[in-house]
N, C-alpha and C positions, 0 to 999 in steps of 0.2 A: 892797559894801565899797569904801571910798574908798582909792585909792592912786595914786601918781605913777609912771609907767613910763617909763625912759628906754631908748631903742634906740640903741646904739651902732652906727654903720654904718647908721643909719637912712635914708640917702639912697639905699642900694642896693635892688635889686628885693625881696629877701626882707624886708629891714627895713621898707621903705615899704609893703609889702603887709600886714605884721602891724600896722603902725600904722594903716593904713586901716580893717582889720577891727575893731581894738579902738575906735578913735574912734567908729565906727559903733555899737559895743555900748555906748557910754557911758563908756569908760575915759578918762583924761586921759594924754596922750603928750607926751614931749619928743623930738624928733627930734635925735640927736646925730650930729655929724660933726667931722673934722679941719678943715674949712672951715665957718665960720658961716653964710656967705652960702648956701652949698649947703643947709645944714640949713633955713635960713628959707625958701628957695624950695620944698624938698619939703614943709615944713609948710604953706605957703601952698596948695600943690596939694591937699593932704589936706583942708584946710578948706573948700576950694572944692568938693570932691567929696562931703564929708560935711554941709556946711552947719552945722559946729561949730567956728568958729574959737576959741571960749573952751577947747576940750579939746585943742588941739595947738599946739605951738611949736617953734622950732628954735634950738639952742644948740651951742656948741663941746662936744665929748666930755666934757670933764673937769667942765665947768659941769652939763651934763645928769646925770651920774652922782652929783655931789655934792647934787643936788636929789632924787634918785628914792630911792623905797622898793624898787622892783624895776628891775634892769638886764638888758636882754636883749642879748645880743652876737651881731651878725649881719655879721661881717666875714669875709674869706676867711681861710683856714687860715694863710697866709703872713704875715698881720699880726696874728694873735691874740696871741701871746706878747708882743711888743713893745708892743702897745697895752696890754694888761693890766699890764704893768710900769709904763708911763706912768701909768695912772689908779689905780694901787694906793692912793695916799693920798687919793683923792677919794671912795672909797666910804664911804657911811654906815655906822656900826656896826649890825650886825643886818641889812643889806641882803641881799636875795636875788638872785643872779646866775642867769639862764637862758641857757646856752650852746647856740647851734644851730651851732656850727661843725662842718665836716666836713673831714677832711683829704684832700681831692682831689688826686690827683697834679697836676692842672692848675695847683695853686698854685705849682709848680716847673717848670712848662712840659711837663708829661706829660699823659696822657689823662684826661679827667673820669670815665672809666669804671673807674679804679683808684683805690685810697686809699693813702696813704703810711703807713708805720709810725710810730707815735708811741711814744717810750721809756716814757712813763707808762702807756700802753695805749690811750689815746682822747684827742681833742681836749679833752673835757670834764673828764678826770682832770688834763690839763695845766692847765686853767684853774683847777682847785680847788687847784693847788699854787701858783698866782700871785696869788690873791686874798688880802685880809688875813684874818687868823684872825677868825673870827665872821661871815663873809660865807657864807652857805649857797649851795650850787651845785646846780643841777638841769640835766640835759640833755634838750632837746626840741626839737621843730618842724624837725629836720634833714630831713624828708622830705615837707614841704609844698611844693607847687608855687607858685612865686613869680608865676607867670602867672595861676594861679587866685585867688590872694590879691588880686591887682590887678583884679579883676573883681567882678560882683554874684552870681556863680555859687556854689552850695552846694560846699564843699570837702570831697568824699568821701573821707576819709582819717582813718585813727587816728593819733594822736600818742602815741608811747611816752615816757613820762617815767621817766627815771632819776635816782635821788638817793640819798644817805645821810642826807638830812634830811626829815623829814616835812612841815615847813612849807614848804620850798622846793618839794617834790613838789606839795603842795597849791595852792600859788600858781601854779605852772607848768599844772596841770590845770585850774584855773579859768579861766585865760586861754585855753587850748586850746579849751574848751568854749563860750567865748564867739564863737567862729567857727562859723557855720551849717554842719552836715554833719560836723563834727569830734567824735571821741570820744577822750578821754584815757584811756589804760591805764598801769597801775602796771607799770614795766618793771624793778623791782627796784633794786639798787643802782648806784651811779654806774658801777661798772666794766662794767656791761652795755652803757653807751653805745658802746663800741667795735662791738659788733655792729649797733646802731642806725645809727650812722655809716656803716658799710659798706654798708648797704641803699640809701643814697643813689646810690652809683656804679651799683647794679643798676638803679635807677629811670632813671638817666642813659640807660643802655643800652636799657631798654624805650622810653624816649620816642623815641629815635633809630631803633630797629628799626621802630617802629610809627608813625612820623610824627606823634606827639603831644607835648604839652607839660605834660600834667597827670596823670601816672601817680602813683598814691599806693598806700597799703598799707592793707588790712583784715584784721584778725585775727578769725577765726570760732571759734565754741564757746565763748565766754566769756559769763558772765552780764552782764546789762544794767548792773549797778552794780560791774564788775571793778575800776574805779579806785578805788571808795570802800572796797573791802574792805581790812582790815589785812594786811600782809604775812605771810606764814609765816616761822617761825622761821629756815629756811635762807636767806631773802631778805636 
């Protein structure tokens, strides 16, 4: 499937790691940044690593969003709301937004092992309130290690995808499974993102306690095609 993916905050560790994996998998990516020069530098680095300069470029955030069918938001929670307000008019009608934001307390000077309370319930639900009507939102990728993404190793982690929109869930799931080792799981409605986001704080704690950088999650006891099964009525 041909699509253009804009990664807002794509010069950061998580955004550039996802871009690297997707370009390797044959996707076309725009690195978005407030600073176009930083976006160009990051895109050039990814092009060098992948040998695919025709599948990655860098642009200012608004230009990247305006060009893309799929927008992936990879910015700290402290900048999420303000940035989405700035970019609201740039979204294509019918675009999909994949929100990876986690409301870690570190965003306001607290500990990365704690999360902040979000009035809407989760960062993803906040994002859904801020994007234009018709933009479908999925929450995913909160628990993937940026260190592993920026390597050639398999990423042994499940990606739980939460959304109220089947198309957004499908797009996020397809992109997740472009990353070797990743399995996408149907996580139910967007409101469940509040649970998934909190898992990130736990993973930060585990990384610190065990002196590693790539702790992830695996859900056991599910069928191999768990992501593809239609949701039950109560979902």
